[in-house]
One Martini backbone bead per residue (centre of mass of N, CA, C, O) as a GRO file, in nm:
protein
   90
    1MET     BB    1  12.233  16.466   8.531
    2SER     BB    2  12.539  16.433   8.706
    3GLY     BB    3  12.643  16.121   8.782
    4GLN     BB    4  12.630  16.125   9.079
    5ARG     BB    5  12.652  15.947   9.355
    6TRP     BB    6  12.454  15.861   9.601
    7GLU     BB    7  12.474  15.958   9.952
    8ALA     BB    8  12.438  15.912  10.266
    9ASP     BB    9  12.389  16.128  10.553
   10PRO     BB   10  12.485  16.067  10.886
   11THR     BB   11  12.436  16.385  10.990
   12ALA     BB   12  12.153  16.388  10.954
   13GLU     BB   13  11.845  16.500  11.073
   14LEU     BB   14  11.556  16.452  11.233
   15THR     BB   15  11.273  16.682  11.168
   16ARG     BB   16  11.006  16.530  11.020
   17ARG     BB   17  10.713  16.393  11.029
   18TRP     BB   18  10.530  16.174  10.821
   19GLY     BB   19  10.252  16.187  10.958
   20LYS     BB   20  10.176  15.943  11.173
   21SER     BB   21  10.213  15.767  11.428
   22SER     BB   22  10.212  15.439  11.517
   23HIS     BB   23  10.026  15.485  11.757
   24GLU     BB   24   9.795  15.632  11.602
   25LEU     BB   25   9.768  15.374  11.389
   26GLY     BB   26   9.827  15.086  11.534
   27ASN     BB   27  10.152  14.978  11.451
   28THR     BB   28  10.190  14.894  11.763
   29SER     BB   29  10.270  14.726  12.076
   30GLY     BB   30  10.458  14.927  12.265
   31ASP     BB   31  10.779  14.809  12.235
   32GLY     BB   32  10.917  15.020  12.004
   33SER     BB   33  10.783  14.942  11.743
   34CYS     BB   34  10.818  15.197  11.471
   35PRO     BB   35  10.681  15.284  11.211
   36ASP     BB   36  10.835  15.529  10.980
   37VAL     BB   37  10.847  15.880  10.851
   38TRP     BB   38  11.131  16.095  10.761
   39GLU     BB   39  11.268  16.406  10.755
   40LEU     BB   40  11.560  16.553  10.676
   41SER     BB   41  11.778  16.821  10.689
   42ASN     BB   42  11.855  16.749  10.363
   43GLY     BB   43  11.566  16.602  10.245
   44ASP     BB   44  11.574  16.334  10.314
   45ILE     BB   45  11.466  15.991  10.382
   46ALA     BB   46  11.331  15.810  10.658
   47VAL     BB   47  11.286  15.455  10.719
   48ILE     BB   48  11.089  15.266  10.947
   49GLY     BB   49  11.134  14.908  10.961
   50GLN     BB   50  11.134  14.599  10.825
   51ASP     BB   51  11.385  14.372  10.752
   52LEU     BB   52  11.343  14.190  10.418
   53THR     BB   53  11.581  14.119  10.231
   54GLU     BB   54  11.606  13.806  10.245
   55ALA     BB   55  11.305  13.732  10.177
   56TYR     BB   56  11.336  13.888   9.875
   57HIS     BB   57  11.589  13.803   9.716
   58GLY     BB   58  11.445  13.572   9.509
   59ARG     BB   59  11.183  13.799   9.427
   60LEU     BB   60  11.298  14.000   9.244
   61PRO     BB   61  11.287  14.184   9.000
   62ALA     BB   62  11.500  14.222   8.735
   63ASP     BB   63  11.511  14.562   8.793
   64VAL     BB   64  11.598  14.474   9.092
   65SER     BB   65  11.815  14.597   9.359
   66VAL     BB   66  12.031  14.513   9.643
   67ASP     BB   67  12.282  14.662   9.757
   68PRO     BB   68  12.542  14.704   9.919
   69GLY     BB   69  12.415  14.873  10.207
   70GLU     BB   70  12.129  14.774  10.155
   71ARG     BB   71  11.771  14.775  10.228
   72LEU     BB   72  11.462  14.610  10.269
   73ILE     BB   73  11.177  14.798  10.361
   74ILE     BB   74  10.890  14.759  10.572
   75ILE     BB   75  10.568  14.916  10.569
   76PRO     BB   76  10.278  15.021  10.639
   77ARG     BB   77  10.032  15.145  10.453
   78SER     BB   78   9.925  15.354  10.666
   79THR     BB   79  10.192  15.511  10.687
   80MET     BB   80  10.203  15.618  10.392
   81ILE     BB   81   9.924  15.748  10.378
   82ALA     BB   82   9.974  15.946  10.616
   83ALA     BB   83  10.227  16.086  10.463
   84LYS     BB   84  10.107  16.217  10.203
   85VAL     BB   85  10.042  16.512  10.317
   86ASP     BB   86  10.379  16.564  10.348
   87ILE     BB   87  10.435  16.516  10.049
   88PRO     BB   88  10.583  16.654   9.806
   89ASP     BB   89  10.549  16.720   9.464
   90ALA     BB   90  10.883  16.833   9.441
   0.00000   0.00000   0.00000
């Protein structure tokens, strides 16, 4: 490991959906709320879901932290399972 801190690249583009759209999975009311998993142009992953950082704040396991600038995002199980076929092994 290089010891260099990872930083998200705000210039990376969403290039490929992993799995099915939330509309295909029935995880949306059709009002634009769309849980999703995307691969970015630099290989990082973007997750679109509900921000529940505050709701989980006092319930995190001892070895888990959400640092400033980070959020705890929840997506439906079906969204992640649908994405599994597109997630590389390495």
